[in-house]
KEBA-762885 format. One record per residue (C-alpha): residue in three letters; chain; x, y, z. Coordinates in steps of 0.1 Angstrom, whole numbers. Example, Ala and Ser with C-alpha at 12.3 -4.5 7.8 and 13.67 -1.06 7.14 Angstrom:
BEGIN
- ALA / A / 123 / -45 / 78
- SER / A / 137 / -11 / 71
//
This chain:
BEGIN
- UNK / A / 1399 / 1497 / 921
- UNK / A / 1374 / 1492 / 951
- UNK / A / 1376 / 1462 / 970
- UNK / A / 1357 / 1437 / 951
- UNK / A / 1374 / 1445 / 925
- UNK / A / 1406 / 1443 / 937
- UNK / A / 1397 / 1406 / 950
- UNK / A / 1383 / 1397 / 915
- UNK / A / 1418 / 1407 / 903
- UNK / A / 1437 / 1385 / 925
- UNK / A / 1415 / 1354 / 923
- UNK / A / 1417 / 1360 / 882
- UNK / A / 1461 / 1362 / 878
- UNK / A / 1459 / 1330 / 903
- UNK / A / 1429 / 1308 / 892
- UNK / A / 1419 / 1321 / 855
- UNK / A / 1386 / 1315 / 864
- UNK / A / 1372 / 1346 / 841
- UNK / A / 1384 / 1333 / 813
- UNK / A / 1376 / 1299 / 821
- UNK / A / 1341 / 1311 / 824
- UNK / A / 1344 / 1336 / 791
- UNK / A / 1350 / 1305 / 773
- UNK / A / 1317 / 1282 / 780
- UNK / A / 1295 / 1308 / 781
- UNK / A / 1301 / 1315 / 745
- UNK / A / 1290 / 1274 / 738
- UNK / A / 1252 / 1269 / 728
- UNK / A / 1230 / 1244 / 746
- UNK / A / 1203 / 1226 / 729
- UNK / A / 1169 / 1234 / 740
- UNK / A / 1144 / 1203 / 739
- UNK / A / 1123 / 1195 / 769
- UNK / A / 1140 / 1155 / 772
- UNK / A / 1174 / 1172 / 783
- UNK / A / 1156 / 1185 / 816
- UNK / A / 1159 / 1150 / 827
- UNK / A / 1194 / 1154 / 840
- UNK / A / 1187 / 1184 / 850
- UNK / A / 1156 / 1170 / 874
- UNK / A / 1183 / 1148 / 884
- UNK / A / 1210 / 1172 / 894
- UNK / A / 1181 / 1197 / 914
- UNK / A / 1167 / 1165 / 930
- UNK / A / 1203 / 1159 / 943
- UNK / A / 1210 / 1195 / 960
- UNK / A / 1176 / 1185 / 976
- UNK / A / 1187 / 1153 / 988
- UNK / A / 1218 / 1170 / 1000
- UNK / A / 1204 / 1199 / 1020
- UNK / A / 1177 / 1181 / 1035
- UNK / A / 1201 / 1155 / 1048
- UNK / A / 1227 / 1175 / 1064
- UNK / A / 1193 / 1191 / 1081
- UNK / A / 1182 / 1155 / 1095
- UNK / A / 1220 / 1152 / 1104
- UNK / A / 1214 / 1175 / 1134
- UNK / A / 1185 / 1155 / 1147
- UNK / A / 1191 / 1119 / 1138
- UNK / A / 1209 / 1095 / 1165
- UNK / A / 1226 / 1068 / 1148
- UNK / A / 1222 / 1041 / 1174
- UNK / A / 1207 / 1006 / 1181
- UNK / A / 1210 / 1012 / 1219
- UNK / A / 1169 / 1008 / 1237
- UNK / A / 1157 / 1041 / 1256
- UNK / A / 1124 / 1046 / 1268
- UNK / A / 1101 / 1069 / 1242
- UNK / A / 1089 / 1100 / 1261
- UNK / A / 1080 / 1115 / 1226
- UNK / A / 1047 / 1137 / 1218
- UNK / A / 1037 / 1108 / 1203
- UNK / A / 1010 / 1094 / 1227
- UNK / A / 1003 / 1057 / 1217
- UNK / A / 1040 / 1048 / 1217
- UNK / A / 1050 / 1065 / 1251
- UNK / A / 1064 / 1041 / 1277
- UNK / A / 1078 / 1017 / 1249
- UNK / A / 1114 / 1009 / 1244
- UNK / A / 1128 / 1018 / 1211
- UNK / A / 1165 / 1022 / 1198
- UNK / A / 1181 / 1059 / 1200
- UNK / A / 1171 / 1055 / 1159
- UNK / A / 1138 / 1052 / 1158
- UNK / A / 1134 / 1077 / 1191
- UNK / A / 1153 / 1103 / 1170
- UNK / A / 1135 / 1099 / 1141
- UNK / A / 1098 / 1105 / 1161
- UNK / A / 1114 / 1134 / 1181
- UNK / A / 1122 / 1147 / 1139
- UNK / A / 1088 / 1140 / 1133
- UNK / A / 1068 / 1153 / 1162
- UNK / A / 1090 / 1178 / 1177
- UNK / A / 1109 / 1195 / 1155
- UNK / A / 1099 / 1228 / 1138
- UNK / A / 1091 / 1218 / 1102
- UNK / A / 1111 / 1185 / 1109
- UNK / A / 1083 / 1154 / 1092
- UNK / A / 1084 / 1184 / 1064
- UNK / A / 1120 / 1180 / 1058
- UNK / A / 1119 / 1144 / 1066
- UNK / A / 1093 / 1136 / 1038
- UNK / A / 1113 / 1160 / 1014
- UNK / A / 1143 / 1140 / 1016
- UNK / A / 1122 / 1108 / 1012
- UNK / A / 1104 / 1123 / 982
- UNK / A / 1140 / 1134 / 971
- UNK / A / 1147 / 1104 / 966
- UNK / A / 1124 / 1088 / 947
- UNK / A / 1126 / 1116 / 923
- UNK / A / 1160 / 1114 / 920
- UNK / A / 1161 / 1079 / 913
- UNK / A / 1132 / 1080 / 887
- UNK / A / 1152 / 1108 / 869
- UNK / A / 1181 / 1093 / 869
- UNK / A / 1161 / 1060 / 852
- UNK / A / 1148 / 1082 / 831
- UNK / A / 1173 / 1104 / 815
- UNK / A / 1192 / 1065 / 809
- UNK / A / 1165 / 1052 / 791
- UNK / A / 1162 / 1084 / 769
- UNK / A / 1196 / 1082 / 761
- UNK / A / 1196 / 1047 / 760
- UNK / A / 1167 / 1050 / 734
- UNK / A / 1187 / 1078 / 708
- UNK / A / 1223 / 1064 / 710
- UNK / A / 1234 / 1093 / 731
- UNK / A / 1256 / 1066 / 748
- UNK / A / 1276 / 1061 / 712
- UNK / A / 1315 / 1079 / 710
- UNK / A / 1327 / 1101 / 730
- UNK / A / 1302 / 1093 / 755
- UNK / A / 1310 / 1058 / 763
- UNK / A / 1324 / 1072 / 798
- UNK / A / 1292 / 1093 / 806
- UNK / A / 1272 / 1068 / 803
- UNK / A / 1292 / 1043 / 830
- UNK / A / 1288 / 1074 / 850
- UNK / A / 1251 / 1076 / 847
- UNK / A / 1248 / 1035 / 850
- UNK / A / 1271 / 1039 / 886
- UNK / A / 1251 / 1068 / 896
- UNK / A / 1219 / 1050 / 890
- UNK / A / 1232 / 1022 / 913
- UNK / A / 1244 / 1039 / 936
- UNK / A / 1211 / 1059 / 943
- UNK / A / 1195 / 1026 / 946
- UNK / A / 1217 / 1014 / 973
- UNK / A / 1212 / 1051 / 990
- UNK / A / 1176 / 1047 / 992
- UNK / A / 1180 / 1012 / 1006
- UNK / A / 1202 / 1024 / 1035
- UNK / A / 1186 / 1058 / 1043
- UNK / A / 1149 / 1037 / 1041
- UNK / A / 1166 / 1013 / 1072
- UNK / A / 1176 / 1040 / 1095
- UNK / A / 1148 / 1046 / 1115
- UNK / A / 1146 / 1010 / 1128
- UNK / A / 1109 / 1004 / 1124
- UNK / A / 1090 / 978 / 1122
- UNK / A / 1087 / 978 / 1085
- UNK / A / 1125 / 987 / 1073
- UNK / A / 1134 / 958 / 1098
- UNK / A / 1112 / 933 / 1076
- UNK / A / 1128 / 949 / 1046
- UNK / A / 1163 / 941 / 1060
- UNK / A / 1151 / 904 / 1070
- UNK / A / 1147 / 898 / 1032
- UNK / A / 1183 / 918 / 1024
- UNK / A / 1195 / 891 / 1047
- UNK / A / 1186 / 863 / 1033
- UNK / A / 1193 / 869 / 1002
- UNK / A / 1230 / 877 / 1009
- UNK / A / 1229 / 844 / 1034
- UNK / A / 1224 / 827 / 1003
- UNK / A / 1250 / 834 / 981
- UNK / A / 1277 / 804 / 984
- UNK / A / 1306 / 803 / 1005
- UNK / A / 1307 / 839 / 1014
- UNK / A / 1271 / 845 / 1021
- UNK / A / 1278 / 842 / 1056
- UNK / A / 1309 / 862 / 1064
- UNK / A / 1286 / 889 / 1044
- UNK / A / 1262 / 890 / 1066
- UNK / A / 1283 / 890 / 1097
- UNK / A / 1302 / 922 / 1083
- UNK / A / 1272 / 939 / 1078
- UNK / A / 1252 / 936 / 1104
- UNK / A / 1281 / 933 / 1128
- UNK / A / 1273 / 896 / 1140
- UNK / A / 1241 / 878 / 1138
- UNK / A / 1210 / 895 / 1123
- UNK / A / 1203 / 922 / 1133
- UNK / A / 1235 / 930 / 1151
- UNK / A / 1238 / 957 / 1172
- UNK / A / 1261 / 982 / 1147
- UNK / A / 1236 / 985 / 1120
- UNK / A / 1218 / 1019 / 1120
- UNK / A / 1257 / 1030 / 1127
- UNK / A / 1269 / 1010 / 1095
- UNK / A / 1244 / 1020 / 1072
- UNK / A / 1241 / 1056 / 1082
- UNK / A / 1284 / 1061 / 1079
- UNK / A / 1275 / 1042 / 1044
- UNK / A / 1242 / 1065 / 1039
- UNK / A / 1256 / 1095 / 1049
- UNK / A / 1294 / 1094 / 1035
- UNK / A / 1307 / 1070 / 1021
- UNK / A / 1277 / 1069 / 989
- UNK / A / 1269 / 1106 / 992
- UNK / A / 1310 / 1110 / 984
- UNK / A / 1311 / 1088 / 956
- UNK / A / 1275 / 1101 / 939
- UNK / A / 1293 / 1138 / 943
- UNK / A / 1327 / 1126 / 923
- UNK / A / 1306 / 1114 / 897
- UNK / A / 1282 / 1137 / 892
- UNK / A / 1310 / 1166 / 887
- UNK / A / 1329 / 1145 / 863
- UNK / A / 1294 / 1137 / 841
- UNK / A / 1293 / 1174 / 844
- UNK / A / 1334 / 1174 / 831
- UNK / A / 1326 / 1152 / 808
- UNK / A / 1294 / 1167 / 791
- UNK / A / 1312 / 1203 / 789
- UNK / A / 1343 / 1186 / 771
- UNK / A / 1321 / 1167 / 746
- UNK / A / 1297 / 1191 / 740
- UNK / A / 1258 / 1186 / 741
- UNK / A / 1240 / 1160 / 721
- UNK / A / 1211 / 1174 / 699
- UNK / A / 1182 / 1164 / 676
- UNK / A / 1189 / 1159 / 639
- UNK / A / 1171 / 1190 / 621
- UNK / A / 1178 / 1220 / 603
- UNK / A / 1210 / 1236 / 605
- UNK / A / 1224 / 1209 / 629
- UNK / A / 1252 / 1187 / 620
- UNK / A / 1281 / 1163 / 638
- UNK / A / 1303 / 1190 / 643
- UNK / A / 1282 / 1221 / 656
- UNK / A / 1254 / 1224 / 682
- UNK / A / 1225 / 1248 / 678
- UNK / A / 1206 / 1266 / 704
- UNK / A / 1201 / 1289 / 732
- UNK / A / 1235 / 1310 / 746
- UNK / A / 1245 / 1297 / 781
- UNK / A / 1230 / 1330 / 797
- UNK / A / 1201 / 1322 / 783
- UNK / A / 1199 / 1287 / 798
- UNK / A / 1213 / 1296 / 832
- UNK / A / 1180 / 1318 / 837
- UNK / A / 1162 / 1287 / 826
- UNK / A / 1179 / 1261 / 845
- UNK / A / 1174 / 1288 / 879
- UNK / A / 1141 / 1286 / 875
- UNK / A / 1138 / 1244 / 870
- UNK / A / 1157 / 1245 / 899
- UNK / A / 1130 / 1265 / 916
- UNK / A / 1101 / 1243 / 900
- UNK / A / 1115 / 1209 / 912
- UNK / A / 1124 / 1221 / 944
- UNK / A / 1086 / 1232 / 948
- UNK / A / 1075 / 1202 / 936
- UNK / A / 1089 / 1181 / 959
- UNK / A / 1080 / 1204 / 987
- UNK / A / 1049 / 1203 / 979
- UNK / A / 1046 / 1167 / 977
- UNK / A / 1060 / 1163 / 1005
- UNK / A / 1035 / 1186 / 1024
- UNK / A / 1007 / 1167 / 1012
- UNK / A / 1011 / 1137 / 1004
- UNK / A / 1027 / 1109 / 1033
- UNK / A / 1053 / 1088 / 1032
- UNK / A / 1068 / 1064 / 1055
- UNK / A / 1049 / 1071 / 1088
- UNK / A / 1076 / 1050 / 1111
- UNK / A / 1048 / 1061 / 1142
- UNK / A / 1021 / 1039 / 1121
- UNK / A / 1049 / 1005 / 1118
- UNK / A / 1064 / 1009 / 1154
- UNK / A / 1101 / 1002 / 1162
- UNK / A / 1115 / 969 / 1147
- UNK / A / 1111 / 936 / 1163
- UNK / A / 1125 / 904 / 1150
- UNK / A / 1096 / 886 / 1163
- UNK / A / 1074 / 904 / 1142
- UNK / A / 1068 / 913 / 1106
- UNK / A / 1045 / 940 / 1089
- UNK / A / 1017 / 930 / 1072
- UNK / A / 1014 / 945 / 1036
- UNK / A / 1049 / 959 / 1035
- UNK / A / 1064 / 969 / 1003
- UNK / A / 1097 / 979 / 993
- UNK / A / 1103 / 1016 / 971
- UNK / A / 1101 / 1016 / 937
- UNK / A / 1134 / 1010 / 926
- UNK / A / 1138 / 979 / 948
- UNK / A / 1106 / 965 / 942
- UNK / A / 1119 / 943 / 912
- UNK / A / 1139 / 925 / 932
- UNK / A / 1113 / 918 / 962
- UNK / A / 1093 / 911 / 934
- UNK / A / 1114 / 881 / 920
- UNK / A / 1121 / 871 / 952
- UNK / A / 1087 / 864 / 960
- UNK / A / 1075 / 845 / 928
- UNK / A / 1102 / 823 / 926
- UNK / A / 1095 / 789 / 939
- UNK / A / 1109 / 773 / 972
- UNK / A / 1141 / 758 / 960
- UNK / A / 1173 / 742 / 971
- UNK / A / 1194 / 720 / 961
- UNK / A / 1226 / 697 / 979
- UNK / A / 1261 / 705 / 956
- UNK / A / 1291 / 693 / 974
- UNK / A / 1279 / 690 / 1009
- UNK / A / 1262 / 726 / 1010
- UNK / A / 1225 / 737 / 1005
- UNK / A / 1221 / 760 / 976
- UNK / A / 1186 / 783 / 980
- UNK / A / 1180 / 790 / 948
- UNK / A / 1148 / 806 / 955
- UNK / A / 1174 / 837 / 965
- UNK / A / 1203 / 832 / 949
- UNK / A / 1184 / 833 / 907
- UNK / A / 1162 / 861 / 915
- UNK / A / 1198 / 878 / 931
- UNK / A / 1214 / 869 / 896
- UNK / A / 1189 / 876 / 874
- UNK / A / 1181 / 912 / 890
- UNK / A / 1221 / 918 / 889
- UNK / A / 1218 / 900 / 852
- UNK / A / 1193 / 929 / 843
- UNK / A / 1212 / 959 / 853
- UNK / A / 1245 / 945 / 838
- UNK / A / 1228 / 944 / 805
- UNK / A / 1219 / 976 / 806
- UNK / A / 1250 / 990 / 817
- UNK / A / 1268 / 967 / 789
- UNK / A / 1246 / 976 / 760
- UNK / A / 1264 / 1002 / 744
- UNK / A / 1298 / 988 / 739
- UNK / A / 1279 / 955 / 729
- UNK / A / 1264 / 976 / 697
- UNK / A / 1294 / 993 / 691
- UNK / A / 1314 / 962 / 692
- UNK / A / 1287 / 946 / 666
- UNK / A / 1289 / 977 / 644
- UNK / A / 1325 / 985 / 645
- UNK / A / 1316 / 1022 / 643
- UNK / A / 1342 / 1043 / 660
- UNK / A / 1334 / 1078 / 648
- UNK / A / 1318 / 1105 / 665
- UNK / A / 1285 / 1109 / 670
- UNK / A / 1266 / 1142 / 683
- UNK / A / 1232 / 1137 / 661
- UNK / A / 1208 / 1113 / 684
- UNK / A / 1192 / 1090 / 669
- UNK / A / 1148 / 1087 / 663
- UNK / A / 1141 / 1056 / 683
- UNK / A / 1119 / 1041 / 649
- UNK / A / 1147 / 1042 / 630
- UNK / A / 1168 / 1017 / 656
- UNK / A / 1139 / 994 / 661
- UNK / A / 1162 / 959 / 673
- UNK / A / 1176 / 989 / 704
- UNK / A / 1142 / 1003 / 714
- UNK / A / 1123 / 965 / 714
- UNK / A / 1151 / 958 / 736
- UNK / A / 1147 / 987 / 753
- UNK / A / 1106 / 980 / 758
- UNK / A / 1113 / 940 / 765
- UNK / A / 1136 / 954 / 798
- UNK / A / 1112 / 981 / 810
- UNK / A / 1085 / 955 / 805
- UNK / A / 1108 / 929 / 829
- UNK / A / 1111 / 951 / 852
- UNK / A / 1071 / 964 / 856
- UNK / A / 1058 / 928 / 857
- UNK / A / 1090 / 924 / 885
- UNK / A / 1073 / 955 / 902
- UNK / A / 1038 / 943 / 901
- UNK / A / 1050 / 908 / 916
- UNK / A / 1065 / 931 / 944
- UNK / A / 1028 / 939 / 951
- UNK / A / 1013 / 904 / 946
- UNK / A / 993 / 904 / 984
- UNK / A / 984 / 936 / 981
- UNK / A / 967 / 931 / 946
- UNK / A / 951 / 896 / 960
- UNK / A / 937 / 916 / 987
- UNK / A / 922 / 944 / 968
- UNK / A / 910 / 925 / 940
- UNK / A / 896 / 894 / 965
- UNK / A / 918 / 870 / 947
- UNK / A / 944 / 840 / 957
- UNK / A / 980 / 852 / 959
- UNK / A / 987 / 818 / 938
- UNK / A / 967 / 831 / 912
- UNK / A / 986 / 865 / 909
- UNK / A / 1016 / 847 / 914
- UNK / A / 1015 / 824 / 891
- UNK / A / 1005 / 855 / 868
- UNK / A / 1037 / 876 / 870
- UNK / A / 1056 / 845 / 865
- UNK / A / 1040 / 831 / 833
- UNK / A / 1040 / 872 / 826
- UNK / A / 1084 / 878 / 835
- UNK / A / 1087 / 847 / 802
- UNK / A / 1058 / 860 / 783
- UNK / A / 1056 / 896 / 783
- UNK / A / 1090 / 912 / 772
- UNK / A / 1091 / 888 / 746
- UNK / A / 1056 / 903 / 736
- UNK / A / 1065 / 936 / 740
- UNK / A / 1100 / 932 / 721
- UNK / A / 1077 / 919 / 690
- UNK / A / 1054 / 947 / 689
- UNK / A / 1079 / 977 / 699
- UNK / A / 1098 / 962 / 667
- UNK / A / 1068 / 959 / 643
- UNK / A / 1059 / 994 / 653
- UNK / A / 1093 / 1008 / 644
- UNK / A / 1094 / 991 / 614
- UNK / A / 1060 / 1000 / 604
- UNK / A / 1066 / 1039 / 614
- UNK / A / 1098 / 1037 / 593
- UNK / A / 1071 / 1028 / 561
- UNK / A / 1049 / 1054 / 569
- UNK / A / 1084 / 1076 / 569
- UNK / A / 1098 / 1058 / 538
- UNK / A / 1061 / 1065 / 517
- UNK / A / 1059 / 1102 / 531
- UNK / A / 1092 / 1109 / 514
- UNK / A / 1083 / 1094 / 480
- UNK / A / 1049 / 1105 / 482
- UNK / A / 1047 / 1132 / 499
- UNK / A / 1021 / 1146 / 529
- UNK / A / 986 / 1141 / 527
- UNK / A / 966 / 1171 / 520
- UNK / A / 928 / 1155 / 523
- UNK / A / 922 / 1171 / 487
- UNK / A / 905 / 1144 / 466
- UNK / A / 908 / 1151 / 430
- UNK / A / 890 / 1133 / 399
- UNK / A / 915 / 1121 / 367
- UNK / A / 898 / 1123 / 335
- UNK / A / 895 / 1084 / 336
- UNK / A / 870 / 1088 / 365
- UNK / A / 898 / 1077 / 389
- UNK / A / 897 / 1096 / 425
- UNK / A / 930 / 1101 / 439
- UNK / A / 943 / 1123 / 469
- UNK / A / 960 / 1154 / 462
- UNK / A / 1001 / 1149 / 483
- UNK / A / 1020 / 1177 / 490
- UNK / A / 1060 / 1169 / 488
- UNK / A / 1077 / 1178 / 517
- UNK / A / 1098 / 1209 / 522
- UNK / A / 1135 / 1201 / 523
- UNK / A / 1141 / 1204 / 560
- UNK / A / 1114 / 1173 / 568
- UNK / A / 1128 / 1153 / 542
- UNK / A / 1167 / 1159 / 561
- UNK / A / 1147 / 1153 / 593
- UNK / A / 1133 / 1115 / 580
- UNK / A / 1164 / 1104 / 559
- UNK / A / 1192 / 1119 / 574
- UNK / A / 1207 / 1090 / 597
- UNK / A / 1227 / 1058 / 590
- UNK / A / 1214 / 1029 / 581
- UNK / A / 1246 / 1001 / 591
- UNK / A / 1254 / 970 / 572
- UNK / A / 1259 / 940 / 590
- UNK / A / 1291 / 927 / 594
- UNK / A / 1301 / 893 / 578
- UNK / A / 1306 / 862 / 589
- UNK / A / 1342 / 852 / 596
- UNK / A / 1362 / 816 / 610
- UNK / A / 1367 / 827 / 644
- UNK / A / 1338 / 822 / 673
- UNK / A / 1340 / 864 / 684
- UNK / A / 1338 / 869 / 649
- UNK / A / 1307 / 847 / 644
- UNK / A / 1294 / 863 / 673
- UNK / A / 1300 / 895 / 665
- UNK / A / 1284 / 883 / 628
- UNK / A / 1252 / 871 / 646
- UNK / A / 1247 / 904 / 665
- UNK / A / 1255 / 926 / 639
- UNK / A / 1228 / 904 / 617
- UNK / A / 1203 / 907 / 648
- UNK / A / 1203 / 944 / 649
- UNK / A / 1206 / 955 / 613
- UNK / A / 1201 / 928 / 591
- UNK / A / 1171 / 916 / 571
- UNK / A / 1140 / 921 / 592
- UNK / A / 1157 / 948 / 613
- UNK / A / 1151 / 980 / 595
- UNK / A / 1135 / 990 / 563
- UNK / A / 1158 / 1008 / 537
- UNK / A / 1152 / 1045 / 538
- UNK / A / 1146 / 1061 / 495
- UNK / A / 1174 / 1072 / 480
- UNK / A / 1181 / 1103 / 462
- UNK / A / 1180 / 1087 / 428
- UNK / A / 1147 / 1067 / 438
- UNK / A / 1132 / 1105 / 452
- UNK / A / 1145 / 1121 / 419
- UNK / A / 1130 / 1088 / 395
- UNK / A / 1097 / 1093 / 412
- UNK / A / 1092 / 1132 / 408
- UNK / A / 1110 / 1130 / 375
- UNK / A / 1079 / 1105 / 363
- UNK / A / 1052 / 1125 / 381
- UNK / A / 1064 / 1153 / 364
- UNK / A / 1066 / 1145 / 331
- UNK / A / 1033 / 1128 / 334
- UNK / A / 1017 / 1161 / 345
- UNK / A / 1032 / 1182 / 315
//
């Protein structure tokens, strides 16, 4: 054996890598475009990691003041922090530094968007059901960590825009009853903005959050390999098999996807400017950046803060800042509801079987409507985060925009829920009619009595299976205990009368087509 073969034989005898790879290489992977959302998460995280390592070589996480003498003339001679000075150095003096910095920022935005889109795909198709509850929790934690990673990284340059955002964060933390002051002092190392802010955020951003995310991603991939992949219903697909492309083909495709995602991120970094800190200038506690906007994923929190009335109450000798406390509670509740929903649905249905076939969103009208309502609340809040920009651009008063958002937060989710549910039920009725009466051919036929009818073509067995394979749960009956009554009400809401259209049975289909055959004879 040559040297390479001896090394491979030595590793195989101690690690068993070849046997492990051989076993996994025989697996099939479903080939559907929506599964690429998860791959975008992974590939954008790789870009984040690589560009982040590059930036750490030049960034100095210190708030010590120095005189700026770099290439950007308008700021030359001003006193800035070392963090801001090193950010300017990366942007103007390091070869390729601005491209890497912008690619890092764009990759962060793409990563959070891909995680959220991937979670919504899992939510609407029911991929969170047994045995993938832990996978759902891991994805939910990744979303939360990604948002905080973006927040801490956004604040590292110590520019005026990030400092303005940090002042909002500090105000929200201070509104937490009893422990708010202590949390602020601990986070900022003293009175805001403190002297250790950048160093502490850098540790959280570079070490703590990435370490947790790497662990969660590894666990996510391990669980996916262990449980296998979900798949959409179709020909030859059952709850106990997987129909798709071989692992070798999937690896080749994934390599191409990785290059496409990386290339798209760097194209955005090259042509679309983001976070130009030199235009904002260094942070000053006595200044505020006009028109400041957070990154989109934190817009929901900023929007709720902006539209909340300035309410305060005295309670036991303490002032509760409800204008910060209520938006904080609503924002946390919004995401906790998303994370807890799979367990609520599982508890309501009592279904403990493994589910590897995905749902069509139309076949779960209430779940789909709840997801759309959640999204609509998020989007309205995001509009609230830009109330001042909207007022300026459209020449309306900021109070009008604020009141429109306030009303929209209550009206739009309810309207979105109602419309989505009715659309899903309508699609179910259409599927039922299509199964029973067949597909419209566009051919008009005249009957002996002079009546004109359209000829319908019976569906194939594959099409019939796709429209009728889903299982319809029945509501759980009421009980005497409060927990049982609550479970019964949730189950009735999800699968009771008016929550789904009964799919046609085999007897209905056979009786109808038998009658048609007899009439034809």
